[in-house]
C-alpha positions as CSV (number, residue, x, y, z in Angstrom):
1,M,36.0,0.9,48.7
2,C,39.0,-0.6,49.9
3,P,41.9,-0.9,47.2
4,L,42.2,-5.1,46.5
5,S,45.4,-5.8,48.3
6,V,47.9,-9.0,48.3
7,T,50.3,-9.5,51.0
8,H,53.9,-10.2,49.5
9,E,54.2,-13.5,50.8
10,A,51.1,-14.6,48.8
11,V,52.2,-14.4,46.0
12,D,55.5,-15.2,46.7
13,R,53.5,-18.9,47.2
14,I,52.5,-18.7,43.4
15,D,55.1,-20.5,40.6
16,G,55.3,-19.4,37.5
17,K,52.8,-22.2,36.0
18,V,50.2,-20.8,38.4
19,A,50.9,-17.1,37.4
20,A,50.4,-18.3,33.6
21,D,47.1,-20.1,34.2
22,L,45.8,-17.1,36.2
23,L,47.3,-14.6,32.7
24,R,45.3,-16.7,30.5
25,T,42.4,-16.4,32.9
26,I,42.0,-12.2,33.6
27,A,43.6,-11.2,30.2
28,D,42.7,-12.5,26.8
29,I,46.2,-11.9,25.8
30,A,49.6,-11.7,27.1
31,L,52.7,-10.2,26.1
32,V,56.3,-11.1,27.5
33,L,58.7,-8.4,26.6
34,D,62.1,-7.6,26.6
35,A,63.7,-4.1,27.4
36,K,63.5,-3.3,23.6
37,G,60.1,-4.3,22.8
38,S,60.7,-7.8,21.4
39,I,58.2,-10.5,22.5
40,I,60.2,-13.4,24.3
41,D,56.5,-15.4,24.7
42,C,53.0,-15.0,24.1
43,S,49.5,-16.6,25.5
44,V,46.3,-16.0,24.0
45,G,43.4,-16.6,26.6
46,S,41.0,-17.7,23.8
47,E,40.5,-19.7,20.6
48,A,38.8,-17.1,18.2
49,L,41.4,-15.1,19.1
50,S,43.8,-17.4,18.9
51,R,42.9,-18.7,15.1
52,E,43.1,-14.7,14.3
53,I,46.1,-13.6,15.0
54,C,49.6,-15.1,14.0
55,D,50.8,-17.8,16.1
56,D,55.2,-17.0,15.0
57,L,54.8,-13.4,17.0
58,R,58.2,-14.9,19.8
59,G,61.0,-13.2,18.5
60,R,59.2,-10.1,16.4
61,A,59.1,-6.8,17.4
62,W,56.3,-5.5,19.1
63,L,55.3,-3.2,16.9
64,D,56.1,-4.4,14.1
65,T,52.7,-7.0,15.3
66,V,50.2,-3.7,15.0
67,S,49.0,-1.5,12.7
68,Q,51.0,1.9,11.1
69,D,48.8,4.0,13.9
70,S,49.1,1.9,16.4
71,R,52.9,2.2,16.8
72,P,53.2,5.8,18.9
73,R,50.7,4.0,20.7
74,V,52.7,1.0,21.8
75,E,56.0,3.2,22.4
76,A,54.2,5.0,24.6
77,I,52.8,1.4,27.0
78,L,57.1,0.4,26.5
79,R,57.7,4.0,27.6
80,E,55.5,4.3,30.5
81,A,55.9,0.2,31.8
82,E,57.1,0.6,35.1
83,P,57.0,-2.3,38.4
84,H,53.1,-0.8,39.3
85,W,49.8,-0.3,37.2
86,A,51.0,3.2,36.4
87,H,48.9,4.1,33.0
88,E,45.4,3.8,31.6
89,W,44.8,1.2,29.0
90,R,45.5,2.2,25.5
91,Q,43.4,0.8,22.0
92,V,46.1,-0.9,19.7
93,G,45.4,-2.3,16.5
94,H,47.0,-6.1,16.4
95,L,47.2,-7.1,12.3
96,G,45.9,-10.4,11.8
97,R,46.3,-13.5,9.7
98,Q,44.2,-11.9,6.5
99,G,45.3,-8.1,7.4
100,K,42.4,-7.3,9.4
101,E,42.9,-5.1,11.9
102,I,41.9,-6.9,15.9
103,P,41.4,-3.8,18.4
104,I,43.4,-4.5,21.7
105,Q,43.5,-2.3,24.9
106,Y,46.6,-3.1,26.4
107,R,48.0,-2.3,30.1
108,A,51.7,-2.8,30.6
109,I,54.0,-3.6,34.1
110,R,57.6,-4.0,34.4
111,V,58.5,-7.1,36.1
112,G,61.6,-9.4,37.0
113,K,65.7,-7.7,37.8
114,R,66.4,-7.5,33.5
115,G,63.5,-4.6,32.6
116,Q,61.4,-7.8,31.3
117,I,57.8,-6.0,30.6
118,L,54.5,-7.7,30.4
119,A,51.6,-6.5,29.1
120,I,47.7,-7.5,29.4
121,G,45.7,-6.8,26.9
122,R,41.3,-7.1,26.1
123,E,39.9,-8.3,22.8
124,L,37.2,-5.3,21.8
125,Q,35.7,-7.0,19.7
126,A,32.3,-7.3,21.0
127,V,32.6,-4.0,21.9
128,A,33.6,-3.0,18.3
129,S,30.9,-5.0,16.8
130,L,28.1,-3.4,19.5
131,Q,29.6,-0.1,18.3
132,Q,29.6,-0.5,14.9
133,Q,26.1,-1.8,15.3
134,L,25.1,1.4,17.0
135,V,25.9,3.7,14.4
136,D,24.2,1.2,12.0
137,A,21.5,2.1,14.1
138,Q,21.7,5.7,14.4
139,Q,22.3,6.2,10.6
140,A,19.2,3.8,9.6
141,L,17.4,6.8,12.3
142,E,18.8,9.4,10.1
143,R,17.6,8.4,7.2
144,D,14.4,7.4,8.5
145,Y,14.2,10.9,10.5
146,W,14.8,12.7,6.6
147,R,12.7,10.1,4.9
148,F,9.9,10.9,7.3
149,R,10.8,14.6,7.1
150,Q,10.3,14.8,3.2
151,M,7.1,12.6,3.4
152,E,6.0,15.1,5.7
153,T,7.3,18.4,3.8
154,R,5.3,16.3,0.7
155,Y,2.4,15.6,2.8
156,R,2.0,19.6,3.5
157,L,2.8,20.7,-0.1
158,L,-0.5,18.5,-1.6
159,F,-2.7,19.5,1.3
160,Q,-1.7,23.3,1.2
161,S,-2.0,23.4,-2.6
162,V,-5.2,20.8,-3.2
163,S,-8.4,22.5,-4.8
164,E,-10.4,20.2,-2.3
165,A,-11.4,22.0,1.0
166,V,-10.2,19.4,3.3
167,L,-10.5,19.2,7.4
168,I,-8.8,16.9,10.1
169,V,-10.6,16.8,13.3
170,D,-10.2,15.2,16.1
171,A,-12.5,12.4,16.9
172,G,-12.7,13.0,20.9
173,L,-12.7,16.2,21.1
174,R,-14.7,17.2,17.9
175,R,-12.1,20.2,17.3
176,V,-10.1,21.1,14.0
177,V,-6.8,19.8,13.6
178,E,-5.6,21.1,10.6
179,A,-7.5,23.1,7.7
180,N,-5.9,23.9,4.2
181,P,-6.4,27.3,2.7
182,A,-9.4,25.7,0.4
183,A,-11.4,24.5,3.5
184,A,-11.0,28.4,4.6
185,L,-12.3,29.3,1.3
186,V,-15.4,27.1,1.8
187,L,-16.2,28.3,5.4
188,G,-15.7,31.8,4.9
189,D,-12.7,32.0,7.2
190,T,-9.1,32.4,7.7
191,A,-7.4,28.6,8.4
192,T,-5.5,30.3,11.5
193,H,-9.2,31.0,13.0
194,I,-10.2,27.4,12.3
195,V,-7.9,25.4,13.7
196,G,-9.2,24.7,17.2
197,R,-12.7,25.3,16.5
198,P,-15.4,22.5,17.6
199,F,-17.0,20.8,14.5
200,P,-19.2,21.0,13.2
201,E,-19.8,25.3,13.2
202,G,-21.9,27.2,11.3
203,F,-24.4,25.4,9.5
204,E,-27.9,24.5,10.2
205,P,-29.3,23.2,12.9
206,E,-30.4,20.3,10.8
207,S,-27.1,20.1,8.8
208,S,-24.8,20.3,12.3
209,R,-27.0,17.0,13.7
210,A,-26.8,15.0,10.1
211,I,-23.1,15.8,10.1
212,E,-22.9,14.3,13.8
213,T,-25.0,11.5,13.1
214,L,-22.3,11.1,10.0
215,L,-19.5,11.1,12.2
216,A,-20.5,9.5,14.5
217,N,-21.6,6.2,12.0
218,V,-17.8,6.7,10.3
219,L,-16.3,5.8,13.7
220,S,-18.1,3.4,14.7
221,S,-18.2,1.4,11.2
222,G,-14.9,2.9,9.7
223,R,-16.7,3.3,6.1
224,V,-16.1,6.3,4.3
225,D,-19.8,7.9,3.9
226,S,-21.7,11.6,3.2
227,V,-24.4,13.9,3.5
228,S,-25.7,16.9,2.2
229,V,-26.0,20.4,4.5
230,Q,-26.6,23.9,4.8
231,R,-24.5,26.8,6.0
232,L,-25.8,29.3,8.0
233,A,-24.0,32.4,6.4
234,D,-25.3,31.8,2.7
235,G,-27.7,29.1,2.9
236,G,-25.5,27.3,0.1
237,E,-25.5,23.8,0.0
238,L,-21.8,21.6,1.0
239,V,-21.6,17.9,0.6
240,V,-19.7,16.2,3.4
241,S,-17.9,13.5,3.3
242,A,-15.8,11.9,6.8
243,T,-13.5,9.0,6.6
244,L,-11.6,7.7,9.6
245,L,-7.9,7.7,10.5
246,R,-5.9,6.6,13.0
247,Q,-2.6,8.4,14.2
248,D,-0.8,6.7,17.4
249,D,-3.7,5.0,18.2
250,A,-6.3,8.5,18.6
251,P,-8.9,8.3,16.0
252,L,-8.9,11.6,14.1
253,F,-11.6,12.3,11.1
254,V,-10.5,13.3,7.2
255,V,-13.5,15.5,6.1
256,R,-13.7,16.8,2.8
257,L,-15.7,19.8,1.9
258,C,-17.1,19.9,-1.1
259,P,-20.1,22.9,-2.5
260,L,-23.2,22.2,-5.0
261,P,-22.6,24.5,-7.7
262,T,-25.4,26.7,-8.4
263,D,-25.6,26.2,-12.7
264,P,-26.9,30.3,-14.0
265,A,-28.0,28.4,-16.9
266,A,-30.1,26.4,-15.3
267,A,-32.5,29.4,-14.8
268,V,-33.0,30.4,-18.5
269,L,-33.4,26.7,-19.6
270,P,-37.1,26.2,-21.3
271,D,-39.3,24.9,-19.2
272,N,-40.1,21.5,-21.1
273,D,-36.4,21.4,-20.5
274,A,-36.6,21.6,-17.2
275,K,-39.1,19.6,-16.4
276,L,-36.9,16.9,-18.5
277,L,-33.7,17.3,-16.4
278,K,-36.5,16.6,-13.5
279,V,-37.8,13.4,-14.7
280,V,-34.7,12.0,-15.6
281,A,-33.1,12.8,-12.0
282,A,-36.5,10.8,-10.3
283,A,-37.0,8.1,-13.2
284,P,-37.0,4.6,-11.4
285,D,-34.4,3.2,-14.5
286,S,-30.9,4.1,-13.7
287,I,-29.9,6.9,-15.3
288,L,-25.9,7.8,-16.2
289,I,-23.7,9.8,-18.5
290,T,-20.0,8.2,-19.1
291,D,-17.6,10.0,-21.2
292,S,-15.7,8.1,-23.8
293,E,-13.5,5.5,-21.1
294,G,-16.6,5.2,-19.8
295,R,-16.0,7.5,-16.7
296,I,-18.7,8.4,-14.8
297,L,-19.6,11.9,-15.4
298,A,-23.5,12.5,-13.7
299,A,-25.8,9.8,-12.7
300,N,-29.8,9.8,-10.8
301,R,-30.8,8.8,-8.0
302,A,-31.6,5.2,-8.9
303,F,-28.0,4.4,-9.9
304,L,-27.1,5.5,-6.6
305,N,-29.4,3.3,-4.9
306,Q,-28.9,0.8,-7.4
307,V,-25.2,0.5,-6.5
308,E,-25.6,1.6,-3.1
309,L,-23.8,4.7,-2.4
310,A,-25.5,8.5,-0.7
311,S,-23.9,10.8,-3.1
312,E,-23.4,11.6,-6.9
313,H,-19.9,12.7,-6.2
314,L,-18.7,9.8,-5.0
315,L,-19.4,8.4,-8.3
316,R,-17.8,11.0,-10.3
317,G,-14.2,9.8,-12.1
318,Q,-15.1,6.2,-11.4
319,S,-15.1,4.0,-14.4
320,L,-18.5,2.4,-14.9
321,D,-16.5,-1.1,-15.4
322,R,-16.3,-1.0,-11.2
323,W,-19.8,-2.1,-10.9
324,L,-20.9,-4.0,-13.6
325,G,-20.9,-8.2,-13.2
326,R,-17.8,-9.4,-16.0
327,A,-14.8,-7.2,-14.9
328,G,-13.1,-5.9,-18.1
329,I,-15.8,-7.2,-21.2
330,D,-18.7,-5.7,-20.4
331,L,-17.6,-2.5,-20.8
332,N,-15.5,-3.2,-23.3
333,V,-18.7,-4.5,-24.9
334,L,-20.6,-1.5,-24.7
335,I,-18.2,1.2,-25.3
336,S,-17.3,-0.5,-29.1
337,T,-20.9,-0.8,-29.7
338,L,-21.7,2.6,-28.8
339,R,-18.1,3.5,-31.2
340,Q,-19.2,1.4,-33.9
341,H,-23.2,2.3,-34.3
342,G,-23.7,5.3,-32.0
343,T,-26.9,2.9,-30.1
344,L,-27.5,0.3,-28.0
345,R,-30.3,-2.1,-26.4
346,L,-30.9,-4.5,-24.3
347,F,-27.8,-5.7,-23.3
348,K,-28.0,-8.6,-20.3
349,T,-25.4,-8.1,-17.7
350,T,-25.3,-8.0,-13.2
351,L,-24.7,-4.5,-11.9
352,R,-22.7,-4.9,-8.3
353,G,-23.5,-3.0,-4.9
354,Q,-20.5,-1.4,-3.2
355,Y,-21.4,-3.6,-0.3
356,G,-21.8,-7.2,-2.5
357,T,-25.6,-7.2,-4.3
358,T,-25.7,-8.4,-7.3
359,T,-29.0,-7.2,-9.9
360,E,-29.7,-8.9,-13.0
361,V,-29.7,-5.6,-15.5
362,E,-30.6,-4.9,-19.0
363,I,-28.3,-2.0,-20.5
364,S,-29.8,0.3,-23.5
365,G,-27.7,3.4,-24.6
366,A,-26.6,6.3,-27.1
367,A,-23.2,8.0,-28.4
368,V,-23.7,11.4,-27.9
369,E,-21.2,14.2,-29.5
370,H,-20.3,16.9,-27.2
371,G,-18.1,19.3,-28.8
372,D,-15.1,17.4,-29.6
373,R,-15.4,15.5,-26.4
374,P,-18.0,12.2,-27.5
375,C,-19.5,11.2,-24.4
376,F,-22.4,8.1,-23.6
377,G,-25.4,8.0,-22.4
378,F,-27.1,4.9,-20.2
379,F,-30.0,3.3,-19.2
380,I,-29.9,0.4,-16.7
381,R,-33.6,-1.5,-16.1
382,D,-33.7,-3.9,-13.1
383,V,-35.2,-7.2,-14.7
384,G,-34.5,-9.6,-11.8
385,R,-38.0,-9.7,-10.6
386,R,-39.4,-9.7,-14.2
387,L,-42.3,-12.3,-14.2
388,S,-41.5,-14.3,-17.5
389,G,-44.0,-15.2,-20.3
390,D,-42.0,-17.9,-21.5
391,P,-45.2,-20.7,-21.9
392,S,-42.3,-23.2,-21.6
393,A,-40.8,-22.0,-18.5
394,G,-43.0,-23.9,-15.9
395,G,-41.2,-27.2,-17.5
396,L,-38.6,-28.1,-19.3
397,P,-37.5,-25.9,-22.5
398,V,-38.7,-28.2,-25.8
399,W,-35.3,-28.5,-27.6
400,V,-34.5,-30.1,-23.8
401,A,-37.9,-32.5,-24.2
402,Q,-36.6,-33.5,-27.7
403,F,-33.4,-34.5,-26.6
404,T,-35.4,-36.9,-23.9
405,D,-37.6,-38.2,-26.5
406,R,-35.0,-39.7,-27.7
407,V,-33.4,-41.6,-25.0
408,G,-33.5,-45.4,-26.6
409,S,-33.5,-44.6,-29.9
410,A,-29.6,-43.5,-29.8
411,P,-26.6,-43.7,-27.8
412,L,-25.9,-41.4,-24.7
413,K,-22.5,-40.1,-26.3
414,D,-24.8,-38.9,-29.4
415,L,-27.0,-37.0,-27.4
416,V,-24.4,-35.5,-25.4
417,R,-22.5,-34.6,-28.4
418,E,-25.6,-32.9,-30.2
419,S,-26.7,-31.3,-27.0
420,T,-23.1,-29.6,-26.8
421,D,-23.1,-28.6,-29.9
422,L,-26.5,-27.0,-29.9
423,I,-25.6,-24.9,-26.8
424,E,-22.7,-23.6,-28.0
425,R,-24.2,-22.5,-31.2
426,L,-26.9,-20.7,-29.5
427,C,-24.0,-19.3,-26.6
428,I,-22.4,-18.2,-29.7
429,E,-25.9,-16.2,-31.4
430,A,-26.7,-14.9,-28.3
431,A,-23.1,-13.4,-28.3
432,L,-23.2,-12.3,-31.5
433,K,-27.0,-10.4,-30.8
434,L,-25.2,-8.9,-27.8
435,T,-22.9,-7.6,-29.1
436,N,-24.5,-6.2,-32.7
437,G,-22.6,-8.6,-34.8
438,N,-19.1,-7.3,-33.3
439,R,-16.9,-10.8,-33.9
440,A,-14.3,-9.4,-31.8
441,S,-16.6,-8.7,-28.8
442,A,-18.6,-11.5,-28.9
443,A,-15.4,-13.5,-28.9
444,E,-14.0,-11.6,-25.7
445,L,-17.7,-11.6,-24.3
446,L,-17.6,-15.5,-24.7
447,G,-13.9,-16.0,-23.4
448,L,-12.2,-17.0,-26.7
449,S,-9.7,-16.3,-29.1
450,R,-10.4,-14.6,-32.6
451,Q,-9.5,-17.8,-33.9
452,S,-11.5,-20.2,-32.1
453,L,-14.5,-18.3,-32.7
454,Y,-13.9,-18.3,-36.6
455,V,-13.4,-21.4,-37.0
456,K,-17.1,-22.2,-34.5
457,L,-19.0,-19.9,-37.1
458,A,-17.6,-21.9,-40.1
459,R,-18.7,-25.3,-38.3
460,Y,-22.1,-24.1,-37.4
461,G,-22.4,-21.6,-40.3
462,I,-23.1,-18.6,-38.4
463,G,-23.0,-15.2,-39.8
464,G,-21.9,-16.3,-43.7
465,E,-18.2,-16.4,-44.5
466,V,-15.2,-15.5,-42.3
467,T,-13.7,-12.5,-44.6
468,E,-10.2,-11.4,-44.7
469,A,-10.8,-8.3,-42.2
470,D,-12.0,-10.4,-40.2
């Protein structure tokens, strides 16, 4: 590439005004200095830079207009100034109006017969802003990197220390990607040997097909599912559940292996007790046991069918309130009644399934002392399709017929007020009946404050007088 050359004859024909305009065009700032480094004249090419640089530069030493650490560079520029562009660009920090340091890079050339120096500069604020953004982005990346490293460390520690057997399986290749020590213990091998092996492996043929079907269903639907299988080695039963996980658009399975405990005490149970347990497990009505807070400890197959779940281990530890119709109310009424009276009969509510279906049910229960930790047993019966024995079911209720017979003999507003009072009284009596006379639970069931319920009880003469304890 040939360097740009301009003849002296062409330059001689350029007057001072044209030269000044040329400098304003090619440079952001131009300084004309005398031989001692004082500013004779200056020209700023942009309005933004002109607002930031002081106007009173003329007559001042160039060294006084720059920051302290830029002075050696200014001295070097003045010292190296020659009648031709000899030195490289040097960055100088100009002092702005408010003490702000403005980065500008300069080159200088000696012109004229009196040793005058022309210094032209390019503003570096845009470059400095980009550099600062780059530094900020780099720091953000560093912070994200270390945060991800810490998250990965916590995940690794949790994955290795959790007592539940967990496998990470590639959904496409059906091979184990990761396995924790608990999984190695369940499968009878080491974690390093399990990684890379196909899954399922080491199960009965029917169990392997069941696991394949489970994984295919989870991959297509994305829902958590489980299946009971048997191992080849010892014939032990496992509950295999799978969850779909996506990482970098690649599907993975999180597979949990839960061994079914074999209770040696079951073998020495009396014959009648063993039969009773089998009857409870096969009962058509739902039977479940919860702790004192309502968390499920065990349930029979009928309850699993009602709440639309495949395995009992998906219930354990869950609150019964999750499936009751009036969340936050029904369970409180059930538990408070059992704690107070020890038994509960025919509490009407609804039961919600995992996929949104609802069923009208009646709940009975009993409190059982188990060491120092009491537990509750619940018996849930589906009454949604029960035939009504009420002879008035085919027509209007009796009390409605009584009101309709009075049409014409009393104003409508009186009939409406009387019917409202009657309905309100019936609802209060039903709530007290459901809660076995517990007024606090009845108020919660009706969505009233205790004071409002007490006022209505006194108004209708229900339940006797309100005591100071109430």
